[in-house]
Each structure stands twice: as structure tokens, then as C-alpha cells.
DRENPA-3360 file (N, C-alpha, C; in nm, 2 decimals, always signed):
BEGIN
1 = MSPQCVIL = +0.60/-2.41/+3.04/+0.58/-2.48/+3.20/+0.71/-2.37/+3.15 ~ +0.78/-2.36/+3.33/+0.84/-2.25/+3.41/+1.01/-2.29/+3.38 ~ +1.08/-2.29/+3.34/+1.23/-2.32/+3.41/+1.23/-2.40/+3.58 ~ +1.33/-2.50/+3.58/+1.36/-2.52/+3.69/+1.47/-2.52/+3.79 ~ +1.52/-2.50/+3.89/+1.68/-2.42/+3.90/+1.70/-2.53/+4.07 ~ +1.84/-2.53/+4.12/+1.83/-2.60/+4.22/+1.93/-2.44/+4.29 ~ +1.88/-2.43/+4.40/+1.94/-2.37/+4.42/+2.00/-2.40/+4.63 ~ +2.14/-2.32/+4.62/+2.27/-2.39/+4.69/+2.26/-2.29/+4.78;
9 = NLRTGQVI = +2.37/-2.25/+4.88/+2.39/-2.16/+4.95/+2.50/-2.20/+4.98 ~ +2.65/-2.07/+4.93/+2.77/-2.10/+4.95/+2.87/-2.14/+5.05 ~ +2.81/-2.08/+5.13/+2.83/-2.06/+5.32/+2.80/-2.20/+5.33 ~ +2.74/-2.28/+5.36/+2.72/-2.43/+5.42/+2.77/-2.52/+5.39 ~ +2.75/-2.48/+5.19/+2.73/-2.57/+5.09/+2.62/-2.69/+5.10 ~ +2.49/-2.62/+5.10/+2.41/-2.68/+5.12/+2.28/-2.63/+5.03 ~ +2.22/-2.75/+4.97/+2.12/-2.74/+4.87/+1.98/-2.70/+4.98 ~ +1.94/-2.57/+4.95/+1.84/-2.54/+5.08/+1.75/-2.50/+5.00;
17 = LARADVRA = +1.68/-2.59/+4.80/+1.62/-2.50/+4.74/+1.59/-2.68/+4.61 ~ +1.57/-2.78/+4.65/+1.54/-2.87/+4.49/+1.49/-2.90/+4.38 ~ +1.40/-2.80/+4.38/+1.33/-2.82/+4.30/+1.26/-2.60/+4.27 ~ +1.30/-2.56/+4.22/+1.26/-2.41/+4.23/+1.25/-2.39/+4.11 ~ +1.12/-2.38/+4.06/+1.05/-2.27/+3.95/+1.07/-2.06/+3.95 ~ +1.12/-2.11/+3.81/+1.15/-1.96/+3.79/+1.02/-1.91/+3.75 ~ +1.04/-1.74/+3.80/+0.92/-1.65/+3.71/+0.94/-1.48/+3.76 ~ +0.89/-1.48/+3.63/+0.91/-1.30/+3.61/+0.80/-1.33/+3.54;
25 = GFFSRLIG = +0.81/-1.15/+3.53/+0.65/-1.10/+3.47/+0.54/-1.05/+3.59 ~ +0.44/-0.93/+3.56/+0.35/-0.86/+3.60/+0.21/-1.04/+3.69 ~ +0.21/-1.13/+3.60/+0.14/-1.20/+3.63/+0.13/-1.30/+3.73 ~ +0.30/-1.37/+3.71/+0.41/-1.49/+3.75/+0.38/-1.40/+3.94 ~ +0.45/-1.29/+3.91/+0.41/-1.26/+4.09/+0.23/-1.21/+4.12 ~ +0.21/-1.20/+4.07/+0.08/-1.17/+4.12/+0.03/-1.30/+4.16 ~ +0.00/-1.36/+4.11/-0.01/-1.51/+4.16/+0.03/-1.62/+4.23 ~ +0.20/-1.62/+4.15/+0.28/-1.69/+4.32/+0.24/-1.78/+4.35;
33 = LQLRPSLG = +0.26/-1.84/+4.46/+0.17/-1.96/+4.50/+0.05/-1.97/+4.49 ~ -0.08/-1.86/+4.50/-0.18/-1.88/+4.57/-0.30/-2.02/+4.51 ~ -0.19/-2.11/+4.38/-0.30/-2.22/+4.34/-0.23/-2.37/+4.42 ~ -0.20/-2.29/+4.51/-0.09/-2.41/+4.58/-0.14/-2.43/+4.72 ~ -0.18/-2.60/+4.72/-0.25/-2.62/+4.85/-0.14/-2.68/+4.89 ~ -0.03/-2.69/+4.90/+0.06/-2.68/+5.02/+0.19/-2.67/+4.90 ~ +0.34/-2.69/+5.04/+0.45/-2.67/+5.00/+0.56/-2.75/+5.02 ~ +0.60/-2.83/+4.93/+0.69/-2.93/+5.04/+0.82/-2.87/+5.06;
41 = AQEGMIFV = +0.92/-2.91/+5.12/+1.02/-2.80/+5.24/+1.18/-2.81/+5.15 ~ +1.12/-2.88/+5.04/+1.26/-2.90/+4.93/+1.23/-2.79/+4.82 ~ +1.10/-2.74/+4.75/+1.02/-2.66/+4.68/+1.00/-2.55/+4.67 ~ +0.95/-2.47/+4.63/+0.97/-2.27/+4.54/+0.96/-2.27/+4.46 ~ +0.97/-2.16/+4.43/+0.99/-2.02/+4.35/+1.07/-1.94/+4.37 ~ +1.17/-1.90/+4.25/+1.27/-1.76/+4.25/+1.20/-1.71/+4.11 ~ +1.19/-1.61/+4.16/+1.05/-1.53/+4.16/+1.21/-1.36/+4.06 ~ +1.19/-1.35/+3.98/+1.31/-1.22/+3.92/+1.18/-1.07/+3.90;
49 = CARPGRLA = +1.27/-0.97/+4.00/+1.16/-0.80/+3.90/+1.17/-0.73/+3.79 ~ +1.11/-0.68/+3.81/+1.13/-0.61/+3.72/+1.27/-0.54/+3.65 ~ +1.32/-0.42/+3.81/+1.46/-0.38/+3.84/+1.50/-0.45/+4.01 ~ +1.60/-0.37/+4.04/+1.65/-0.36/+4.16/+1.47/-0.28/+4.23 ~ +1.56/-0.24/+4.35/+1.46/-0.18/+4.46/+1.38/-0.25/+4.60 ~ +1.30/-0.22/+4.64/+1.24/-0.26/+4.82/+1.09/-0.28/+4.68 ~ +1.04/-0.16/+4.64/+0.89/-0.16/+4.61/+0.90/-0.25/+4.46 ~ +1.00/-0.29/+4.37/+0.93/-0.35/+4.32/+0.97/-0.49/+4.35;
57 = AAVHTLGL = +1.05/-0.56/+4.49/+1.03/-0.66/+4.53/+0.98/-0.68/+4.63 ~ +0.83/-0.59/+4.67/+0.75/-0.63/+4.74/+0.62/-0.76/+4.77 ~ +0.61/-0.82/+4.83/+0.52/-0.95/+4.83/+0.39/-0.91/+4.90 ~ +0.30/-0.95/+4.84/+0.15/-0.98/+4.81/+0.16/-1.14/+4.91 ~ +0.06/-1.20/+5.01/-0.02/-1.32/+5.07/-0.13/-1.35/+5.05 ~ -0.15/-1.18/+5.01/-0.36/-1.27/+4.96/-0.40/-1.39/+4.94 ~ -0.47/-1.46/+4.96/-0.53/-1.58/+4.88/-0.43/-1.74/+4.90 ~ -0.32/-1.67/+5.02/-0.24/-1.77/+5.00/-0.27/-1.89/+5.14;
65 = RFAIGLVW = -0.25/-2.03/+5.14/-0.40/-2.07/+5.22/-0.23/-2.14/+5.36 ~ -0.06/-2.11/+5.30/-0.01/-2.13/+5.42/+0.07/-2.02/+5.43 ~ +0.12/-2.06/+5.57/+0.30/-1.93/+5.55/+0.40/-1.98/+5.46 ~ +0.41/-1.87/+5.40/+0.56/-1.91/+5.35/+0.65/-1.81/+5.45 ~ +0.78/-1.91/+5.35/+0.94/-1.79/+5.43/+1.00/-1.72/+5.25 ~ +0.99/-1.61/+5.33/+1.04/-1.52/+5.19/+1.23/-1.50/+5.21 ~ +1.24/-1.54/+5.10/+1.40/-1.41/+5.10/+1.49/-1.40/+5.00 ~ +1.51/-1.20/+4.98/+1.49/-1.17/+4.95/+1.68/-1.18/+4.86;
73 = LDAEFKVV = +1.68/-1.16/+4.68/+1.86/-1.18/+4.68/+1.89/-1.03/+4.60 ~ +1.92/-0.97/+4.61/+2.04/-0.89/+4.56/+2.09/-0.90/+4.35 ~ +2.13/-0.84/+4.32/+2.15/-0.87/+4.19/+2.30/-0.99/+4.19 ~ +2.36/-0.99/+4.28/+2.50/-1.11/+4.29/+2.43/-1.21/+4.34 ~ +2.26/-1.28/+4.39/+2.23/-1.38/+4.50/+2.26/-1.36/+4.57 ~ +2.33/-1.22/+4.65/+2.33/-1.22/+4.81/+2.17/-1.19/+4.88 ~ +2.19/-1.29/+5.06/+2.07/-1.26/+5.08/+2.07/-1.12/+5.16 ~ +1.95/-1.04/+5.10/+1.95/-0.95/+5.21/+1.79/-0.94/+5.26;
81 = DKKLALPG = +1.81/-0.97/+5.28/+1.62/-1.05/+5.39/+1.57/-1.14/+5.41 ~ +1.51/-1.15/+5.54/+1.47/-1.25/+5.48/+1.32/-1.23/+5.55 ~ +1.20/-1.34/+5.60/+1.11/-1.31/+5.68/+1.04/-1.40/+5.67 ~ +0.97/-1.46/+5.79/+0.79/-1.49/+5.78/+0.69/-1.45/+5.70 ~ +0.62/-1.52/+5.60/+0.54/-1.43/+5.59/+0.40/-1.48/+5.59 ~ +0.26/-1.45/+5.66/+0.19/-1.51/+5.71/+0.09/-1.52/+5.53 ~ -0.01/-1.57/+5.58/-0.17/-1.53/+5.45/-0.23/-1.41/+5.48 ~ -0.26/-1.32/+5.38/-0.36/-1.31/+5.40/-0.34/-1.19/+5.48;
89 = RFAHVPKA = -0.20/-1.10/+5.39/-0.12/-1.00/+5.45/-0.08/-0.92/+5.34 ~ -0.12/-0.77/+5.27/-0.17/-0.66/+5.16/+0.01/-0.69/+5.12 ~ +0.12/-0.66/+5.22/+0.26/-0.63/+5.12/+0.38/-0.66/+5.26 ~ +0.46/-0.71/+5.21/+0.62/-0.74/+5.24/+0.74/-0.72/+5.14 ~ +0.73/-0.62/+5.23/+0.92/-0.57/+5.16/+0.97/-0.58/+5.27 ~ +1.08/-0.61/+5.13/+1.26/-0.59/+5.24/+1.29/-0.47/+5.27 ~ +1.40/-0.51/+5.38/+1.42/-0.38/+5.39/+1.57/-0.34/+5.35 ~ +1.63/-0.41/+5.21/+1.73/-0.40/+5.13/+1.65/-0.38/+5.02;
97 = SAMYYLEA = +1.69/-0.32/+4.88/+1.68/-0.33/+4.78/+1.72/-0.49/+4.77 ~ +1.62/-0.55/+4.67/+1.62/-0.63/+4.59/+1.60/-0.69/+4.47 ~ +1.68/-0.84/+4.39/+1.62/-0.82/+4.25/+1.56/-0.98/+4.24 ~ +1.58/-1.03/+4.31/+1.43/-1.15/+4.34/+1.44/-1.23/+4.52 ~ +1.36/-1.29/+4.44/+1.34/-1.33/+4.62/+1.27/-1.50/+4.56 ~ +1.32/-1.55/+4.70/+1.23/-1.71/+4.68/+1.09/-1.75/+4.81 ~ +0.95/-1.75/+4.71/+0.92/-1.75/+4.80/+0.85/-1.97/+4.83 ~ +0.89/-1.99/+4.94/+0.95/-2.10/+4.96/+0.91/-2.18/+5.11;
105 = NPAILDLT = +0.89/-2.32/+5.11/+0.86/-2.37/+5.31/+0.93/-2.27/+5.42 ~ +0.89/-2.27/+5.51/+0.91/-2.18/+5.64/+1.08/-2.21/+5.64 ~ +1.10/-2.33/+5.62/+1.24/-2.47/+5.68/+1.38/-2.32/+5.59 ~ +1.35/-2.25/+5.46/+1.44/-2.20/+5.42/+1.48/-2.04/+5.51 ~ +1.41/-2.04/+5.60/+1.45/-1.96/+5.66/+1.57/-1.97/+5.77 ~ +1.61/-2.07/+5.79/+1.67/-2.17/+5.88/+1.82/-2.23/+5.81 ~ +1.77/-2.22/+5.71/+1.86/-2.29/+5.60/+1.95/-2.08/+5.58 ~ +1.94/-2.03/+5.57/+2.02/-1.93/+5.50/+2.03/-1.82/+5.62;
113 = QIGDQLRI = +2.11/-1.68/+5.59/+2.10/-1.58/+5.64/+2.15/-1.43/+5.61 ~ +2.13/-1.35/+5.67/+2.09/-1.27/+5.56/+2.30/-1.19/+5.50 ~ +2.37/-1.19/+5.42/+2.47/-1.20/+5.40/+2.55/-1.30/+5.31 ~ +2.47/-1.42/+5.34/+2.46/-1.59/+5.28/+2.49/-1.51/+5.11 ~ +2.57/-1.63/+5.04/+2.59/-1.60/+4.85/+2.56/-1.71/+4.82 ~ +2.37/-1.71/+4.75/+2.33/-1.82/+4.68/+2.39/-1.86/+4.53 ~ +2.37/-1.92/+4.49/+2.39/-1.97/+4.37/+2.23/-2.08/+4.31 ~ +2.24/-2.06/+4.14/+2.08/-2.08/+4.11/+2.14/-2.16/+4.01;
121 = DEVIA = +2.17/-2.32/+4.02/+2.17/-2.39/+3.91/+2.03/-2.45/+3.79 ~ +2.07/-2.41/+3.70/+1.94/-2.41/+3.62/+1.92/-2.61/+3.59 ~ +1.79/-2.68/+3.60/+1.82/-2.84/+3.59/+1.78/-2.80/+3.41 ~ +1.88/-2.96/+3.34/+1.83/-2.91/+3.22/+1.78/-3.05/+3.24 ~ +1.59/-3.06/+3.20/+1.54/-3.21/+3.20/+1.55/-3.26/+3.10;
% end
């Protein structure tokens, strides 16, 4: 089981994801949300890239059954790009270098702005 965290937008003070699974590694990134039939408004995944970069943080939506909100973050958890990602697309590449990205319900796009500082708090179960 992967660790879970809560993600807070420091600009607004709002929790943007109440339950986010933390994922790292090639296979975790390859599978992503493909096996999920749906996604709640307050849940998603945060992926850790092997290194910062635009191509290193590229995301595919092949095999997804629903649209997702993508939010890319730099090494300091600052939002560098965001996008609505429709299913069946080969590549979504951020406009700026990223070290992390969030895959979540599209509602996350209304809760973040480029330049926002996010805080990731691990949930102790």
C-alpha cells in the first residue's frame, strides 16, 4: 500500500486533495489511474518523477475511463502548469520543468493557479 497524504493550497488555505496516494517508479507512473473506474472529488495521486524536467513529467491518459485534472509541481511544490487531460491521449507535457504531478478529479483545476504554493502532509494511519 502506498503512503497517503493531504494536499493544501497555501494561497487559499484550502485542502485541494483530502486523500492522495503517493507513487514513484516507472510502473506506478505507467499504470496511474488506469485501473480506477472513477475518482472522487477529494482523491487523487501524487507522482514523484525520477528527475525534474518537462519530458520526465510527461503523462499519458491511454486506458483511462474519465477525464482528469493534471497539476505539475516543481521541487518546492509550486504549481508550474495545469491542464484538463482527456482519456486516450498519448502525451501531456507541462510547459515548465516539474518534479511532481497530481492526477485528480478535474475540480482540482479550479482550486489551483499557476504559482500557487502547495503543502503535502503525510497521513499517519
